[in-house]
N, C-alpha and C positions, 0 to 999 in steps of 0.2 A: 767956671765955664760949664754950661749945660751941654751934655752930650746926648743927643736925641736917641742914639742907639742903646743907651743904658736906661731909658725910660720904659714904662710898661708897653707903650706903643712900639718902641724900638725892639723889645723882646718879641712882641708879636710878629714884627716884620722879619726878624731872624728866623722864626719858625716858618713863616710863609716862604722866605727865600730858600730855606732847607727843603720845604715841601716841593717847591718847583724843581730844585736841583735833583733831589732823589727821584721825583716823578719823571723828569726828562730821561734820567738814566734807566729807570724801570721800563717805561714805554718804548724807549729807543731799543733796548735789548729785546723786548717783546716783538717789535717789528723785525728786528734782525733775525730772530729765530723763525718767525713765520714767513717772512718775505724773502729771506736770503738763505739761511742754513737749510730749512726744510726743502726749498726748491733745489738747492744744490745736491742734497741727498738723493733726489729723484734721478739724477744723471751721473752721480759720482761713481767711480770704481770702488769695489768693496774695500780695497786697501786704503784708499783715500778717505772713505767714509769712516773706517775704523780709526784712522789716525785723528780725525776731527773729534770723534767721540771720546777718545782717550786723552787728548792733549788740549783741545780748544774748548769743547763743551763744558767740562767741569769748571774752568775759569770763568766762562761767560755766565754759567748758572750761579756761581758764587755771587757775582755782582748783581745778577738778576734778582735773586731771592732776597738779598739784604737791602737792595734798593727798594723792593716792594715793602719790606718790613719798615724801613724808616720813612717811606712815603706815607704809609698807614699811620704810624705813630705820630708823625708831625701833623697829619690831618686831624687826628683826635684832639691834639692840643689846640689847633686852630678852631675847631668846633667849640671847644670850651671857651676860647676867647670871644667867639662871635655867637654864642648861644642865644642871646637876646635878639640878634638881628638875623638869625637863620631863616631861610625860606624854602619853599618846596623844590626849587632848583638845586640848592646845595644838598638837601636830603636825598634827592634822586641821584646826584653825582656821588654822594657818600655811600649810598647803598651799592651802586655799581662798583665803586672802588674797593669796598669791603669784600664783595664777592670775588673780585679779581685777586685781592690779596690772599684770601682763603684758598682759592684755586692754586695759587703758586705754592703755598706751603703744605697744603693737605692733599693735592692731587699731582701737580706737575713735578715738584721736586722729589717726592717719594718714588714716583714711577720712573723718573729719569735716572735715579740712582740704580734701579734695576737694569735699565737699558745699558748704562755705562759699565756695569759689572757683568753684563752678559748673562743675566739670570735666566733660568729655564722659561720663565714667563715674560721674557723681555719684549716679545712681539705684542702681547696684550698690554703690557705696561706702556709701551711706546704709543699704542693707539689711545689709551686712556689719557696720557699726558698730552698728546696731540689734540684731542678733542677739547680738553680744558684750555689749552693754549689758544686754540682757534676761538673758543668762547670768550676768552679775555680780549682777543683782537676785536671780536664783535662788540664787546662792551666798551672798548677804549674810546671810540669817537663820541658816543653819547656821554660817557663819563667826563671827558674833557670839555665837551660843549656845556654841560650843566654846571661844572665847576666854574667856568668863565662866566656863564649867564647869571650865576648867583649874585655877582657883583656888578657886571657890566651891561646886562641886557635889560632895557626898560620893558616892563610888563604891562603898563597901563598909565593912565593919566589921572592924577589926583584932582581934588576939587579946585586947587589953586592953579591948575594948568600945568604943573610940573610932572614930568614922567617919574614913575615910581618903579621899584623892583618888585618882583613877585614876593608876596608875603603870606597872606592867609591861604594855606593849602586847602583846596577842596578835598574833603574826605573821599568823595567818589573818585576824583582824579588820582589821588594817592593810591587808593586800593587797586584801581585798574592798572596803573603803572607798575605797582609792586607785583601784581599777579603776572603781568607780561614778563617782567624781569626774572621772577622766580621760575616761571615755566621754561625760559631759556636756560637758566641755571640747572634745572632738572634734566634738561637734555644733555648738558655737559657731564652729568653723572651717569645717566642711563641711556642716552640716545645715540644719535649718529651724527657724523660731520655734515652730511648733506651738502648744500651749496657753499659751506665754509671751507670745503676741501681745496678750492683754488684761491689764489691771491685775489683775483678779480671778484670772486664770490664773497670772500671775507670782507673786502673793502666795501663792496656794494651793500651788503647786509648791514654792516656797521653804520653806514650813512643812512640807510633806510630806517634802522632802529632809532637813530637820533630823531628823524622826522616823525616817526610814530609816537615816540614818548613825548616829544614836544607838543604834538597835536593833542594828545590825551590831556596833558597838563593845562593846555590853553582852552580846551573845548568843554571841560566839566567844572 
């Protein structure tokens, strides 16, 4: 009896399933931190806030950072499986996802450890972690959009009349999109929160960035 899950295609599917599962966990916790916990901290009593930092935040951050790790690793495997069929949508989504992963492990987690420990520079560390987390929220909608678009969004019509997916990335489009994304990442390192400070602003900017990047990739 042939078991499809044990075939090469089945193995690929297992990694795709894992990618979805880890990704849902990661982005779900990202939204929890930005839309729930951060807003709660603005109105919480000092004792309640301290209790959350000591008892809840470390547990949530454990799941958060390891979900990010395994989302990233399973994504690398999937790119290997689909290297021949990769298109400009998946490369854009992968770039955003990679920067989000790096923000978690190199900025958010190191600084959150200082906040939880009550380090002397906890205030500055919290601000740095917050800006990186808001930037990840900014990147999340376009990242998810392009990951889905890479397989499911028709990009044009072939000679035989059938819709095709985006394939040959324009070098101009790719360069412009990368410059925009890296400029926003630079702000995560050295800039300010700006309109990302509020939940409404973060959501609006994330959706706007999705539209901007899509327009760039389609226009050039």
